[in-house]
N, C-alpha and C positions, 0 to 999 in steps of 0.2 A: 505493500500500499505506500501513497504519497502521504506525503503532511497532510493535506488536505483529509483525507480518509481518517488517517491516525489521530488526529485531530478530533473529528467527529465522533469516531468509535471511543476515545477518550473521554470526551465529554458526556456520552451518554453514561458511561461510568460509572462519571463523578454525579450524574443528576440522581443514577438510584442510589447511590452511597450515602450523600446530603443534600439534595434537594438544589434547587434554584440560589436561592440567598446564599448558603454558605458556602458553593463552590468559586473558588476564587481561579484567575487565570492560571496563577501557577500551579493549582492542583489540577488543572487542565494539562499544562504542559508536563508535569509531572506524570502525568497516566498517560500521557501520550508518548512520550519519547522526544519532543518537539522542542518547540522555543517559542518565547512572549512574541513575538515579531511574525511569526507564522500566523497566529491567530488574526492578526491585523489585516495581514497580507490574504489570506484563503475568506475571512469571513468577516472583515470590518470591525467587529468588537467581540467581545468575548458574549455579551447580551445576546447577539445575532448567532452566535455558532451555539448557544444553548438551546434560544428557538429551536435552531433546525433539529440540535440534536432531541429535541423532546419530540418533533413532528416526525424523525425516523423512527423514536419509540414506536410511537402513537402506530404509525405505518405497519410495523412491524408486528401489530396485533390484529391485522386482517385475516390471516387463517384460522384464528381462534374465533373471530366472529363468525365464520363458516362452518365450525366446528366438524362432525365426523362425517358430512357430507350430506346429511340428513335435510339440512334447509332446501337444498335445490328440489325433495321430493314433496314438498310444500309449494301449491300454488302462488303466484307473484303475486302481492297485494292479501293475499288471505291472511286471516287469522291467524290460521295454523302457521304459516310462514313467519310472521309476526313474533307470536309465541318462540317458536325456535331458535330466532334471530337474537332476541333479547336474550332469552334462556344462555346463548352463547357468550353474549356479551357481559352479562351479570355475572356470570363464572370468571370473568378478568378481574371484576371488582373485590372479589371476596380475599385475596391474598392482601395480608396486611402491608406487604412489600409492594403491592400495586402500582404501575405506573401512573396511575389515575390519581395517585393522591397529591401528585405534582399538579395538577391541575386544578387541585384546593390551594396549593400555593398560591399559584398564579392570582387564581382569586382573591383571597386574603392581603396578599402581599404584593399586587401587582402595581402598586402607585412608587413601590421601593425600585420595580423592575420594568419603568416603560415600556424602554425597547424590545424587552419581552414579548411582553404585554401586545404591542403595535403588531410584533412579528404572528404573535399566536392569533390574534382577532383577525388577521386578513387570511389567515387558513382554514376559518371557521366554513367560510362557503364550500371550498372544497373538499371539507369536511365531512358534509352534509352531502356534496355529489357522492362522496364514496358510499355511504350509507344507503342511498336511492335505488341503484339494482341491488345493494344487497336484500332488501326486505321488497321490494316492486319488479324487480326483474331487471331484463335488458343490460346496456353495457355504461360503464361509466362514463366515458366519449359523447355520449349521446344526449346525457341528461342537460337538460335548458339550463342556463342562468335563473329563468323564470321557475322551473323546479326546483333547483337548487336552494333558492330563497325565498320558497314556502316549505315544500315537502320537506326538502334538505331540513331546514333551519327546523323545522317542526321535531326530526328525529335528533337534531343538535342538543334543542333545547330541553328533549327529553334523557338525552344522556347525561346531559347538566345534572339535571337535577338529580338522575339517579346516582351519580357518582357523589354529591353531595351527602344523600341520604345514607350510600354504601361505605361512605368514610366519618361521618360523624355517628350514625346509628344502627350500625350491620342489623340488629337483632330486629329492628322495628321497618326496614327497609324492604320497599315491595319486591317480590320474586316475577317471572315472568308470566304466570299464570294470573298473578291480581293484576299487575299491569293489563293482560289480555280480559280477563274480566271487564276492567274498568273502561278499555277502550272502545268495548262491546257495548257497555250499557249507553256511554257517550253516543255511537252512532246509533245506536237505537232508538233512543229519547231524540236525536237530532231529527230521524226520520218519521218517527212519529208525530214530534212538535211538541214532547211532555217533558215534563221537568226530571231532572237525574235524581232529584233528591228522596222519592218516592220508595215505598216497599218494592221489591224485585216482583 
């Protein structure tokens, strides 16, 4: 690997071990076997490198979202597929060392890391674009900006809420079956034009 790749891999290891705020440029250099000047040369800044490292960590989770292949057995857009995909996603949140705890650090400490927050905010649309075909079928490259900004944004919002709940209250956080039951009730109520708060 070259310095660029070494830095990225070193930054990923530092993030998982220390998080965003506690990781220094010297930590990354030590972990990657590179030098301080190479951070600026290849990434512009330490925060830009950390943001890219986090995005890379998240992208590596894509296979886990698909699980053991049973997702594709369920019809695209169906409640069955919704439940299977979210069961896989939630499984990645249960580990105390989960990469998702880094998302909570950005939410809580983002004012101390404005460059990291700006980079990750810009990645939100693409995150949604990647979730759409997983749940709705099709190819990521065919997902329009309008779909990414509506359906994709819905999935990203749901995921952010789940990350928060599984981080702070894993015992009370919903599982995929509960999420699917809630979605079913919301959709049925919307179709019937009745409130969702009544008895089932």
